N, CA, C and O atoms as a Maestro MAE file, in Angstrom:
{
 s_m_m2io_version
 :::
 2.0.0
}

f_m_ct {
 s_m_title
 :::
 protein
 m_atom[324] {
  # First column is atom index #
  i_m_mmod_type
  r_m_x_coord
  r_m_y_coord
  r_m_z_coord
  i_m_residue_number
  s_m_chain_name
  s_m_pdb_residue_name
  s_m_pdb_atom_name
  i_m_atomic_number
  :::
  1 25 4.454 8.975 13.932 1 A "MET " " N  " 7
  2 3 3.427 9.185 12.473 1 A "MET " " CA " 6
  3 2 2.433 8.933 12.869 1 A "MET " " C  " 6
  4 15 2.280 8.155 13.810 1 A "MET " " O  " 8
  5 25 1.247 9.670 12.108 2 A "HIS " " N  " 7
  6 3 -0.144 9.156 11.707 2 A "HIS " " CA " 6
  7 2 -0.015 7.961 10.850 2 A "HIS " " C  " 6
  8 15 0.960 7.802 10.115 2 A "HIS " " O  " 8
  9 25 -1.155 6.979 10.951 3 A "GLU " " N  " 7
  10 3 -0.946 6.056 9.841 3 A "GLU " " CA " 6
  11 2 -2.653 5.713 9.551 3 A "GLU " " C  " 6
  12 15 -3.411 5.273 10.415 3 A "GLU " " O  " 8
  13 25 -3.035 6.025 8.140 4 A "SER " " N  " 7
  14 3 -4.126 5.546 7.647 4 A "SER " " CA " 6
  15 2 -4.179 4.127 7.265 4 A "SER " " C  " 6
  16 15 -3.315 3.483 6.670 4 A "SER " " O  " 8
  17 25 -5.598 3.647 7.800 5 A "LEU " " N  " 7
  18 3 -5.569 2.341 7.466 5 A "LEU " " CA " 6
  19 2 -6.954 2.051 6.323 5 A "LEU " " C  " 6
  20 15 -8.058 2.585 6.214 5 A "LEU " " O  " 8
  21 25 -6.316 1.029 5.639 6 A "LEU " " N  " 7
  22 3 -7.203 0.395 4.278 6 A "LEU " " CA " 6
  23 2 -7.491 -0.882 5.085 6 A "LEU " " C  " 6
  24 15 -6.705 -1.420 5.864 6 A "LEU " " O  " 8
  25 25 -8.826 -1.314 4.759 7 A "ASP " " N  " 7
  26 3 -9.075 -2.249 4.647 7 A "ASP " " CA " 6
  27 2 -9.807 -3.027 3.805 7 A "ASP " " C  " 6
  28 15 -11.006 -2.924 3.545 7 A "ASP " " O  " 8
  29 25 -8.569 -4.254 3.164 8 A "ALA " " N  " 7
  30 3 -8.905 -4.433 1.975 8 A "ALA " " CA " 6
  31 2 -9.209 -6.077 2.349 8 A "ALA " " C  " 6
  32 15 -8.730 -7.034 1.741 8 A "ALA " " O  " 8
  33 25 -10.005 -6.127 3.351 9 A "ARG " " N  " 7
  34 3 -9.551 -8.211 3.411 9 A "ARG " " CA " 6
  35 2 -11.340 -8.249 2.729 9 A "ARG " " C  " 6
  36 15 -12.268 -7.458 2.564 9 A "ARG " " O  " 8
  37 25 -11.062 -9.580 2.523 10 A "ALA " " N  " 7
  38 3 -12.019 -10.374 1.341 10 A "ALA " " CA " 6
  39 2 -11.936 -10.021 -0.010 10 A "ALA " " C  " 6
  40 15 -12.602 -10.597 -0.870 10 A "ALA " " O  " 8
  41 25 -11.012 -8.938 -0.293 11 A "LEU " " N  " 7
  42 3 -10.780 -8.721 -1.515 11 A "LEU " " CA " 6
  43 2 -10.165 -9.319 -2.622 11 A "LEU " " C  " 6
  44 15 -8.986 -9.580 -2.382 11 A "LEU " " O  " 8
  45 25 -10.556 -9.649 -3.814 12 A "SER " " N  " 7
  46 3 -9.729 -10.229 -4.636 12 A "SER " " CA " 6
  47 2 -9.064 -9.748 -5.670 12 A "SER " " C  " 6
  48 15 -9.756 -9.335 -6.600 12 A "SER " " O  " 8
  49 25 -7.409 -9.656 -5.815 13 A "CYS " " N  " 7
  50 3 -6.808 -9.125 -6.662 13 A "CYS " " CA " 6
  51 2 -7.489 -8.823 -7.907 13 A "CYS " " C  " 6
  52 15 -8.160 -9.652 -8.522 13 A "CYS " " O  " 8
  53 25 -7.289 -7.521 -8.296 14 A "PRO " " N  " 7
  54 3 -6.173 -6.840 -8.146 14 A "PRO " " CA " 6
  55 2 -6.958 -5.622 -7.408 14 A "PRO " " C  " 6
  56 15 -6.463 -4.495 -7.414 14 A "PRO " " O  " 8
  57 25 -8.034 -5.853 -6.857 15 A "LEU " " N  " 7
  58 3 -8.306 -4.607 -5.924 15 A "LEU " " CA " 6
  59 2 -7.817 -4.144 -4.460 15 A "LEU " " C  " 6
  60 15 -8.295 -3.179 -3.864 15 A "LEU " " O  " 8
  61 25 -6.896 -4.894 -4.020 16 A "PRO " " N  " 7
  62 3 -6.685 -4.177 -2.731 16 A "PRO " " CA " 6
  63 2 -5.676 -3.256 -3.423 16 A "PRO " " C  " 6
  64 15 -5.626 -2.071 -3.092 16 A "PRO " " O  " 8
  65 25 -4.899 -3.734 -4.336 17 A "VAL " " N  " 7
  66 3 -3.748 -2.684 -4.763 17 A "VAL " " CA " 6
  67 2 -4.508 -1.496 -5.512 17 A "VAL " " C  " 6
  68 15 -3.701 -0.577 -5.644 17 A "VAL " " O  " 8
  69 25 -5.511 -1.225 -5.949 18 A "LEU " " N  " 7
  70 3 -6.471 -0.356 -6.772 18 A "LEU " " CA " 6
  71 2 -6.769 0.505 -5.685 18 A "LEU " " C  " 6
  72 15 -6.353 1.663 -5.668 18 A "LEU " " O  " 8
  73 25 -7.589 -0.071 -4.606 19 A "ARG " " N  " 7
  74 3 -8.194 1.052 -3.345 19 A "ARG " " CA " 6
  75 2 -6.606 1.287 -2.608 19 A "ARG " " C  " 6
  76 15 -6.468 2.437 -2.191 19 A "ARG " " O  " 8
  77 25 -5.668 0.579 -2.437 20 A "ALA " " N  " 7
  78 3 -4.663 1.443 -1.820 20 A "ALA " " CA " 6
  79 2 -3.869 2.391 -2.975 20 A "ALA " " C  " 6
  80 15 -3.155 3.358 -2.715 20 A "ALA " " O  " 8
  81 25 -4.120 1.963 -4.057 21 A "ASN " " N  " 7
  82 3 -3.470 3.124 -5.135 21 A "ASN " " CA " 6
  83 2 -4.636 4.451 -4.991 21 A "ASN " " C  " 6
  84 15 -4.229 5.576 -5.281 21 A "ASN " " O  " 8
  85 25 -5.360 4.362 -4.763 22 A "ARG " " N  " 7
  86 3 -6.753 5.446 -4.532 22 A "ARG " " CA " 6
  87 2 -6.290 6.207 -3.053 22 A "ARG " " C  " 6
  88 15 -6.101 7.409 -2.863 22 A "ARG " " O  " 8
  89 25 -6.190 5.185 -2.180 23 A "ALA " " N  " 7
  90 3 -6.260 5.899 -0.885 23 A "ALA " " CA " 6
  91 2 -4.608 6.794 -0.720 23 A "ALA " " C  " 6
  92 15 -4.360 7.779 -0.026 23 A "ALA " " O  " 8
  93 25 -3.762 6.078 -1.559 24 A "LEU " " N  " 7
  94 3 -2.239 7.306 -1.332 24 A "LEU " " CA " 6
  95 2 -2.323 8.371 -2.199 24 A "LEU " " C  " 6
  96 15 -1.479 9.249 -2.018 24 A "LEU " " O  " 8
  97 25 -3.227 8.553 -3.219 25 A "ARG " " N  " 7
  98 3 -3.499 9.425 -3.781 25 A "ARG " " CA " 6
  99 2 -3.972 10.989 -3.040 25 A "ARG " " C  " 6
  100 15 -3.745 12.142 -3.407 25 A "ARG " " O  " 8
  101 25 -4.502 10.601 -2.195 26 A "GLY " " N  " 7
  102 3 -5.412 11.323 -1.068 26 A "GLY " " CA " 6
  103 2 -4.346 11.623 -0.055 26 A "GLY " " C  " 6
  104 15 -4.642 12.629 0.589 26 A "GLY " " O  " 8
  105 25 -3.205 11.086 0.301 27 A "LEU " " N  " 7
  106 3 -2.594 11.306 1.099 27 A "LEU " " CA " 6
  107 2 -1.243 12.371 0.610 27 A "LEU " " C  " 6
  108 15 -0.942 12.656 -0.549 27 A "LEU " " O  " 8
  109 25 -0.692 12.749 1.640 28 A "ALA " " N  " 7
  110 3 0.592 13.815 1.739 28 A "ALA " " CA " 6
  111 2 1.827 12.918 1.466 28 A "ALA " " C  " 6
  112 15 2.111 11.852 2.013 28 A "ALA " " O  " 8
  113 25 2.636 13.731 0.292 29 A "PRO " " N  " 7
  114 3 3.659 12.833 0.320 29 A "PRO " " CA " 6
  115 2 4.278 12.546 2.057 29 A "PRO " " C  " 6
  116 15 4.037 13.340 2.966 29 A "PRO " " O  " 8
  117 25 5.070 11.299 2.237 30 A "GLY " " N  " 7
  118 3 5.665 10.896 3.040 30 A "GLY " " CA " 6
  119 2 4.733 10.416 4.253 30 A "GLY " " C  " 6
  120 15 5.170 10.218 5.387 30 A "GLY " " O  " 8
  121 25 3.280 10.240 3.843 31 A "ALA " " N  " 7
  122 3 2.437 9.760 5.027 31 A "ALA " " CA " 6
  123 2 2.269 8.270 4.869 31 A "ALA " " C  " 6
  124 15 2.333 7.754 3.753 31 A "ALA " " O  " 8
  125 25 2.080 7.650 5.836 32 A "LEU " " N  " 7
  126 3 1.841 5.933 6.157 32 A "LEU " " CA " 6
  127 2 0.543 5.527 5.922 32 A "LEU " " C  " 6
  128 15 -0.437 6.071 6.432 32 A "LEU " " O  " 8
  129 25 0.504 4.541 5.127 33 A "LEU " " N  " 7
  130 3 -0.464 3.687 4.715 33 A "LEU " " CA " 6
  131 2 -0.471 2.375 5.268 33 A "LEU " " C  " 6
  132 15 0.541 1.688 5.131 33 A "LEU " " O  " 8
  133 25 -1.495 1.912 5.892 34 A "ARG " " N  " 7
  134 3 -1.684 0.317 6.260 34 A "ARG " " CA " 6
  135 2 -2.793 -0.112 5.711 34 A "ARG " " C  " 6
  136 15 -3.948 0.304 5.804 34 A "ARG " " O  " 8
  137 25 -2.157 -1.320 4.906 35 A "VAL " " N  " 7
  138 3 -3.392 -2.105 4.319 35 A "VAL " " CA " 6
  139 2 -3.477 -3.469 4.725 35 A "VAL " " C  " 6
  140 15 -2.461 -4.161 4.786 35 A "VAL " " O  " 8
  141 25 -4.928 -4.038 5.089 36 A "LEU " " N  " 7
  142 3 -5.062 -5.217 5.716 36 A "LEU " " CA " 6
  143 2 -5.547 -5.945 4.564 36 A "LEU " " C  " 6
  144 15 -6.599 -5.449 4.162 36 A "LEU " " O  " 8
  145 25 -5.163 -6.940 3.889 37 A "ALA " " N  " 7
  146 3 -5.689 -7.946 3.066 37 A "ALA " " CA " 6
  147 2 -5.753 -9.509 3.059 37 A "ALA " " C  " 6
  148 15 -4.765 -9.956 3.640 37 A "ALA " " O  " 8
  149 25 -6.505 -10.396 2.641 38 A "THR " " N  " 7
  150 3 -6.309 -11.810 3.178 38 A "THR " " CA " 6
  151 2 -6.131 -12.625 1.723 38 A "THR " " C  " 6
  152 15 -6.188 -13.855 1.700 38 A "THR " " O  " 8
  153 25 -5.893 -11.773 0.425 39 A "ASP " " N  " 7
  154 3 -5.904 -12.578 -0.624 39 A "ASP " " CA " 6
  155 2 -3.950 -12.654 -0.633 39 A "ASP " " C  " 6
  156 15 -3.077 -11.795 -0.760 39 A "ASP " " O  " 8
  157 25 -3.942 -13.956 -0.455 40 A "ARG " " N  " 7
  158 3 -2.383 -14.154 -1.091 40 A "ARG " " CA " 6
  159 2 -1.538 -13.448 -1.725 40 A "ARG " " C  " 6
  160 15 -0.527 -12.919 -1.263 40 A "ARG " " O  " 8
  161 25 -2.022 -13.414 -3.055 41 A "ALA " " N  " 7
  162 3 -1.812 -12.739 -4.089 41 A "ALA " " CA " 6
  163 2 -1.058 -11.249 -4.009 41 A "ALA " " C  " 6
  164 15 -0.212 -10.719 -4.729 41 A "ALA " " O  " 8
  165 25 -1.838 -10.769 -2.660 42 A "SER " " N  " 7
  166 3 -1.413 -9.505 -2.481 42 A "SER " " CA " 6
  167 2 0.058 -9.272 -2.005 42 A "SER " " C  " 6
  168 15 0.517 -8.145 -2.192 42 A "SER " " O  " 8
  169 25 0.956 -10.348 -1.325 43 A "VAL " " N  " 7
  170 3 2.111 -10.155 -1.234 43 A "VAL " " CA " 6
  171 2 2.650 -9.516 -2.037 43 A "VAL " " C  " 6
  172 15 2.942 -8.323 -1.952 43 A "VAL " " O  " 8
  173 25 2.963 -10.690 -3.451 44 A "ALA " " N  " 7
  174 3 3.686 -10.112 -4.614 44 A "ALA " " CA " 6
  175 2 3.057 -9.120 -5.316 44 A "ALA " " C  " 6
  176 15 3.671 -8.359 -6.065 44 A "ALA " " O  " 8
  177 25 1.470 -9.055 -5.066 45 A "ASP " " N  " 7
  178 3 0.953 -7.586 -6.052 45 A "ASP " " CA " 6
  179 2 1.655 -6.052 -5.352 45 A "ASP " " C  " 6
  180 15 2.130 -5.127 -6.011 45 A "ASP " " O  " 8
  181 25 1.532 -6.142 -3.698 46 A "PHE " " N  " 7
  182 3 2.082 -4.968 -3.311 46 A "PHE " " CA " 6
  183 2 3.665 -4.664 -3.209 46 A "PHE " " C  " 6
  184 15 4.136 -3.565 -2.916 46 A "PHE " " O  " 8
  185 25 4.392 -5.814 -3.500 47 A "GLN " " N  " 7
  186 3 5.634 -5.715 -3.659 47 A "GLN " " CA " 6
  187 2 6.189 -4.826 -5.166 47 A "GLN " " C  " 6
  188 15 7.020 -3.930 -5.317 47 A "GLN " " O  " 8
  189 25 5.323 -5.535 -6.095 48 A "ALA " " N  " 7
  190 3 5.559 -4.894 -7.267 48 A "ALA " " CA " 6
  191 2 4.805 -3.677 -7.660 48 A "ALA " " C  " 6
  192 15 5.193 -3.054 -8.648 48 A "ALA " " O  " 8
  193 25 3.726 -3.255 -6.965 49 A "PHE " " N  " 7
  194 3 3.130 -1.655 -7.193 49 A "PHE " " CA " 6
  195 2 4.257 -0.870 -6.500 49 A "PHE " " C  " 6
  196 15 4.614 0.200 -6.995 49 A "PHE " " O  " 8
  197 25 4.822 -1.328 -5.412 50 A "CYS " " N  " 7
  198 3 5.543 -0.265 -4.778 50 A "CYS " " CA " 6
  199 2 6.911 -0.235 -5.641 50 A "CYS " " C  " 6
  200 15 7.274 0.911 -5.909 50 A "CYS " " O  " 8
  201 25 7.577 -1.070 -6.033 51 A "ARG " " N  " 7
  202 3 8.424 -1.040 -6.888 51 A "ARG " " CA " 6
  203 2 8.444 -0.184 -8.038 51 A "ARG " " C  " 6
  204 15 9.388 0.555 -8.317 51 A "ARG " " O  " 8
  205 25 7.355 -0.299 -8.720 52 A "GLU " " N  " 7
  206 3 7.028 0.499 -9.841 52 A "GLU " " CA " 6
  207 2 6.540 1.953 -9.956 52 A "GLU " " C  " 6
  208 15 6.655 2.680 -10.942 52 A "GLU " " O  " 8
  209 25 5.875 2.298 -8.566 53 A "THR " " N  " 7
  210 3 5.111 3.590 -8.492 53 A "THR " " CA " 6
  211 2 6.298 4.549 -7.321 53 A "THR " " C  " 6
  212 15 6.151 5.697 -6.902 53 A "THR " " O  " 8
  213 25 7.177 3.792 -7.104 54 A "GLY " " N  " 7
  214 3 8.039 4.679 -5.910 54 A "GLY " " CA " 6
  215 2 7.537 4.869 -4.803 54 A "GLY " " C  " 6
  216 15 7.917 5.729 -4.009 54 A "GLY " " O  " 8
  217 25 6.668 4.121 -4.640 55 A "HIS " " N  " 7
  218 3 6.192 4.359 -2.934 55 A "HIS " " CA " 6
  219 2 6.979 3.155 -2.177 55 A "HIS " " C  " 6
  220 15 7.596 2.247 -2.734 55 A "HIS " " O  " 8
  221 25 6.839 3.327 -0.972 56 A "ALA " " N  " 7
  222 3 7.922 2.499 -0.286 56 A "ALA " " CA " 6
  223 2 7.180 1.684 0.300 56 A "ALA " " C  " 6
  224 15 6.236 2.160 0.932 56 A "ALA " " O  " 8
  225 25 7.331 0.477 0.283 57 A "LEU " " N  " 7
  226 3 6.929 -0.598 1.560 57 A "LEU " " CA " 6
  227 2 7.710 -0.894 2.641 57 A "LEU " " C  " 6
  228 15 8.550 -1.776 2.465 57 A "LEU " " O  " 8
  229 25 7.647 -0.413 3.642 58 A "LEU " " N  " 7
  230 3 8.300 -0.411 4.878 58 A "LEU " " CA " 6
  231 2 8.371 -1.946 5.636 58 A "LEU " " C  " 6
  232 15 9.419 -2.459 6.028 58 A "LEU " " O  " 8
  233 25 7.058 -2.535 5.746 59 A "ALA " " N  " 7
  234 3 7.042 -3.744 6.231 59 A "ALA " " CA " 6
  235 2 5.696 -4.901 5.658 59 A "ALA " " C  " 6
  236 15 4.598 -4.556 5.223 59 A "ALA " " O  " 8
  237 25 5.887 -5.424 5.723 60 A "HIS " " N  " 7
  238 3 4.416 -6.308 5.439 60 A "HIS " " CA " 6
  239 2 4.939 -7.820 6.493 60 A "HIS " " C  " 6
  240 15 6.059 -8.241 6.779 60 A "HIS " " O  " 8
  241 25 3.713 -8.256 6.805 61 A "GLY " " N  " 7
  242 3 3.613 -9.827 7.736 61 A "GLY " " CA " 6
  243 2 2.209 -10.346 7.807 61 A "GLY " " C  " 6
  244 15 1.280 -9.605 7.485 61 A "GLY " " O  " 8
  245 25 2.014 -11.487 8.182 62 A "GLU " " N  " 7
  246 3 0.755 -12.168 7.921 62 A "GLU " " CA " 6
  247 2 0.569 -12.595 9.433 62 A "GLU " " C  " 6
  248 15 1.414 -13.123 10.156 62 A "GLU " " O  " 8
  249 25 -0.750 -12.238 9.747 63 A "GLU " " N  " 7
  250 3 -0.833 -13.281 11.120 63 A "GLU " " CA " 6
  251 2 -2.523 -13.649 10.659 63 A "GLU " " C  " 6
  252 15 -3.363 -12.941 10.104 63 A "GLU " " O  " 8
  253 25 -2.579 -14.927 11.108 64 A "ALA " " N  " 7
  254 3 -3.994 -15.596 11.100 64 A "ALA " " CA " 6
  255 2 -4.548 -15.391 9.844 64 A "ALA " " C  " 6
  256 15 -5.774 -15.292 9.792 64 A "ALA " " O  " 8
  257 25 -3.802 -15.292 8.665 65 A "GLY " " N  " 7
  258 3 -4.550 -15.251 7.423 65 A "GLY " " CA " 6
  259 2 -4.726 -13.964 6.742 65 A "GLY " " C  " 6
  260 15 -5.239 -13.723 5.650 65 A "GLY " " O  " 8
  261 25 -4.055 -12.985 7.840 66 A "VAL " " N  " 7
  262 3 -4.423 -11.408 7.272 66 A "VAL " " CA " 6
  263 2 -3.150 -10.612 6.827 66 A "VAL " " C  " 6
  264 15 -2.280 -10.296 7.638 66 A "VAL " " O  " 8
  265 25 -3.099 -10.366 5.762 67 A "PHE " " N  " 7
  266 3 -1.687 -9.652 5.574 67 A "PHE " " CA " 6
  267 2 -1.534 -8.177 5.944 67 A "PHE " " C  " 6
  268 15 -2.369 -7.276 5.858 67 A "PHE " " O  " 8
  269 25 -0.694 -8.153 6.232 68 A "SER " " N  " 7
  270 3 -0.407 -6.204 6.906 68 A "SER " " CA " 6
  271 2 0.417 -5.510 5.870 68 A "SER " " C  " 6
  272 15 1.538 -6.010 5.771 68 A "SER " " O  " 8
  273 25 0.227 -4.669 5.200 69 A "PHE " " N  " 7
  274 3 1.461 -3.767 4.589 69 A "PHE " " CA " 6
  275 2 1.579 -2.696 5.249 69 A "PHE " " C  " 6
  276 15 0.452 -2.296 5.540 69 A "PHE " " O  " 8
  277 25 2.737 -1.718 5.811 70 A "VAL " " N  " 7
  278 3 2.725 -0.284 5.918 70 A "VAL " " CA " 6
  279 2 3.746 0.011 4.374 70 A "VAL " " C  " 6
  280 15 4.740 -0.578 3.951 70 A "VAL " " O  " 8
  281 25 2.880 1.301 3.781 71 A "ILE " " N  " 7
  282 3 3.273 1.696 2.626 71 A "ILE " " CA " 6
  283 2 3.647 3.320 2.997 71 A "ILE " " C  " 6
  284 15 2.813 3.951 3.647 71 A "ILE " " O  " 8
  285 25 4.911 3.985 2.576 72 A "ARG " " N  " 7
  286 3 4.730 5.437 2.723 72 A "ARG " " CA " 6
  287 2 5.026 6.024 1.611 72 A "ARG " " C  " 6
  288 15 6.102 5.862 1.036 72 A "ARG " " O  " 8
  289 25 3.792 7.004 1.071 73 A "ARG " " N  " 7
  290 3 3.836 7.552 0.084 73 A "ARG " " CA " 6
  291 2 5.247 8.373 -0.469 73 A "ARG " " C  " 6
  292 15 6.097 8.943 0.215 73 A "ARG " " O  " 8
  293 25 5.174 8.217 -1.980 74 A "ARG " " N  " 7
  294 3 6.467 8.637 -2.545 74 A "ARG " " CA " 6
  295 2 6.362 10.228 -2.216 74 A "ARG " " C  " 6
  296 15 5.311 10.763 -1.864 74 A "ARG " " O  " 8
  297 25 7.650 10.933 -2.388 75 A "ALA " " N  " 7
  298 3 7.716 12.335 -2.544 75 A "ALA " " CA " 6
  299 2 6.993 12.921 -3.766 75 A "ALA " " C  " 6
  300 15 6.554 12.143 -4.612 75 A "ALA " " O  " 8
  301 25 6.890 13.829 -3.863 76 A "GLU " " N  " 7
  302 3 6.275 14.332 -5.298 76 A "GLU " " CA " 6
  303 2 7.558 14.212 -6.079 76 A "GLU " " C  " 6
  304 15 8.659 14.212 -5.529 76 A "GLU " " O  " 8
  305 25 7.345 14.088 -7.626 77 A "PRO " " N  " 7
  306 3 8.515 14.361 -8.452 77 A "PRO " " CA " 6
  307 2 8.997 15.686 -8.372 77 A "PRO " " C  " 6
  308 15 8.263 16.431 -7.722 77 A "PRO " " O  " 8
  309 25 9.968 16.171 -8.820 78 A "ASP " " N  " 7
  310 3 11.066 17.435 -8.916 78 A "ASP " " CA " 6
  311 2 9.943 18.044 -9.979 78 A "ASP " " C  " 6
  312 15 9.585 17.547 -11.047 78 A "ASP " " O  " 8
  313 25 9.502 19.268 -9.354 79 A "ALA " " N  " 7
  314 3 8.457 20.317 -10.794 79 A "ALA " " CA " 6
  315 2 9.747 20.716 -11.756 79 A "ALA " " C  " 6
  316 15 9.499 20.966 -12.935 79 A "ALA " " O  " 8
  317 25 11.539 20.804 -11.146 80 A "SER " " N  " 7
  318 3 12.272 21.236 -12.311 80 A "SER " " CA " 6
  319 2 12.707 20.278 -13.303 80 A "SER " " C  " 6
  320 15 13.288 20.613 -14.335 80 A "SER " " O  " 8
  321 25 12.347 18.756 -12.902 81 A "ALA " " N  " 7
  322 3 12.442 17.740 -13.873 81 A "ALA " " CA " 6
  323 2 12.083 17.817 -14.978 81 A "ALA " " C  " 6
  324 15 12.219 16.859 -15.739 81 A "ALA " " O  " 8
  :::
 }
 m_bond[323] {
  # First column is bond index #
  i_m_from
  i_m_to
  i_m_order
  :::
  1 1 2 1
  2 2 3 1
  3 3 4 2
  4 3 5 1
  5 5 6 1
  6 6 7 1
  7 7 8 2
  8 7 9 1
  9 9 10 1
  10 10 11 1
  11 11 12 2
  12 11 13 1
  13 13 14 1
  14 14 15 1
  15 15 16 2
  16 15 17 1
  17 17 18 1
  18 18 19 1
  19 19 20 2
  20 19 21 1
  21 21 22 1
  22 22 23 1
  23 23 24 2
  24 23 25 1
  25 25 26 1
  26 26 27 1
  27 27 28 2
  28 27 29 1
  29 29 30 1
  30 30 31 1
  31 31 32 2
  32 31 33 1
  33 33 34 1
  34 34 35 1
  35 35 36 2
  36 35 37 1
  37 37 38 1
  38 38 39 1
  39 39 40 2
  40 39 41 1
  41 41 42 1
  42 42 43 1
  43 43 44 2
  44 43 45 1
  45 45 46 1
  46 46 47 1
  47 47 48 2
  48 47 49 1
  49 49 50 1
  50 50 51 1
  51 51 52 2
  52 51 53 1
  53 53 54 1
  54 54 55 1
  55 55 56 2
  56 55 57 1
  57 57 58 1
  58 58 59 1
  59 59 60 2
  60 59 61 1
  61 61 62 1
  62 62 63 1
  63 63 64 2
  64 63 65 1
  65 65 66 1
  66 66 67 1
  67 67 68 2
  68 67 69 1
  69 69 70 1
  70 70 71 1
  71 71 72 2
  72 71 73 1
  73 73 74 1
  74 74 75 1
  75 75 76 2
  76 75 77 1
  77 77 78 1
  78 78 79 1
  79 79 80 2
  80 79 81 1
  81 81 82 1
  82 82 83 1
  83 83 84 2
  84 83 85 1
  85 85 86 1
  86 86 87 1
  87 87 88 2
  88 87 89 1
  89 89 90 1
  90 90 91 1
  91 91 92 2
  92 91 93 1
  93 93 94 1
  94 94 95 1
  95 95 96 2
  96 95 97 1
  97 97 98 1
  98 98 99 1
  99 99 100 2
  100 99 101 1
  101 101 102 1
  102 102 103 1
  103 103 104 2
  104 103 105 1
  105 105 106 1
  106 106 107 1
  107 107 108 2
  108 107 109 1
  109 109 110 1
  110 110 111 1
  111 111 112 2
  112 111 113 1
  113 113 114 1
  114 114 115 1
  115 115 116 2
  116 115 117 1
  117 117 118 1
  118 118 119 1
  119 119 120 2
  120 119 121 1
  121 121 122 1
  122 122 123 1
  123 123 124 2
  124 123 125 1
  125 125 126 1
  126 126 127 1
  127 127 128 2
  128 127 129 1
  129 129 130 1
  130 130 131 1
  131 131 132 2
  132 131 133 1
  133 133 134 1
  134 134 135 1
  135 135 136 2
  136 135 137 1
  137 137 138 1
  138 138 139 1
  139 139 140 2
  140 139 141 1
  141 141 142 1
  142 142 143 1
  143 143 144 2
  144 143 145 1
  145 145 146 1
  146 146 147 1
  147 147 148 2
  148 147 149 1
  149 149 150 1
  150 150 151 1
  151 151 152 2
  152 151 153 1
  153 153 154 1
  154 154 155 1
  155 155 156 2
  156 155 157 1
  157 157 158 1
  158 158 159 1
  159 159 160 2
  160 159 161 1
  161 161 162 1
  162 162 163 1
  163 163 164 2
  164 163 165 1
  165 165 166 1
  166 166 167 1
  167 167 168 2
  168 167 169 1
  169 169 170 1
  170 170 171 1
  171 171 172 2
  172 171 173 1
  173 173 174 1
  174 174 175 1
  175 175 176 2
  176 175 177 1
  177 177 178 1
  178 178 179 1
  179 179 180 2
  180 179 181 1
  181 181 182 1
  182 182 183 1
  183 183 184 2
  184 183 185 1
  185 185 186 1
  186 186 187 1
  187 187 188 2
  188 187 189 1
  189 189 190 1
  190 190 191 1
  191 191 192 2
  192 191 193 1
  193 193 194 1
  194 194 195 1
  195 195 196 2
  196 195 197 1
  197 197 198 1
  198 198 199 1
  199 199 200 2
  200 199 201 1
  201 201 202 1
  202 202 203 1
  203 203 204 2
  204 203 205 1
  205 205 206 1
  206 206 207 1
  207 207 208 2
  208 207 209 1
  209 209 210 1
  210 210 211 1
  211 211 212 2
  212 211 213 1
  213 213 214 1
  214 214 215 1
  215 215 216 2
  216 215 217 1
  217 217 218 1
  218 218 219 1
  219 219 220 2
  220 219 221 1
  221 221 222 1
  222 222 223 1
  223 223 224 2
  224 223 225 1
  225 225 226 1
  226 226 227 1
  227 227 228 2
  228 227 229 1
  229 229 230 1
  230 230 231 1
  231 231 232 2
  232 231 233 1
  233 233 234 1
  234 234 235 1
  235 235 236 2
  236 235 237 1
  237 237 238 1
  238 238 239 1
  239 239 240 2
  240 239 241 1
  241 241 242 1
  242 242 243 1
  243 243 244 2
  244 243 245 1
  245 245 246 1
  246 246 247 1
  247 247 248 2
  248 247 249 1
  249 249 250 1
  250 250 251 1
  251 251 252 2
  252 251 253 1
  253 253 254 1
  254 254 255 1
  255 255 256 2
  256 255 257 1
  257 257 258 1
  258 258 259 1
  259 259 260 2
  260 259 261 1
  261 261 262 1
  262 262 263 1
  263 263 264 2
  264 263 265 1
  265 265 266 1
  266 266 267 1
  267 267 268 2
  268 267 269 1
  269 269 270 1
  270 270 271 1
  271 271 272 2
  272 271 273 1
  273 273 274 1
  274 274 275 1
  275 275 276 2
  276 275 277 1
  277 277 278 1
  278 278 279 1
  279 279 280 2
  280 279 281 1
  281 281 282 1
  282 282 283 1
  283 283 284 2
  284 283 285 1
  285 285 286 1
  286 286 287 1
  287 287 288 2
  288 287 289 1
  289 289 290 1
  290 290 291 1
  291 291 292 2
  292 291 293 1
  293 293 294 1
  294 294 295 1
  295 295 296 2
  296 295 297 1
  297 297 298 1
  298 298 299 1
  299 299 300 2
  300 299 301 1
  301 301 302 1
  302 302 303 1
  303 303 304 2
  304 303 305 1
  305 305 306 1
  306 306 307 1
  307 307 308 2
  308 307 309 1
  309 309 310 1
  310 310 311 1
  311 311 312 2
  312 311 313 1
  313 313 314 1
  314 314 315 1
  315 315 316 2
  316 315 317 1
  317 317 318 1
  318 318 319 1
  319 319 320 2
  320 319 321 1
  321 321 322 1
  322 322 323 1
  323 323 324 2
  :::
 }
}
């Protein structure tokens, strides 16, 4: 599956999450977004963001001070609800 990339390196909290939220809104349900960030707080921020919004945090890791997050956009809410 194709994965979009958002480079949020050198941005401080809360900008990586805010930019990811904007990027996810432009993606189809189920699409993947990889976010690169250098702010240490982004680990807790993305965990909380995904928990609160229903997006799935599929993976995260760190290499040489760069944090990588793979997020799957949530399915649209059921229109009948």
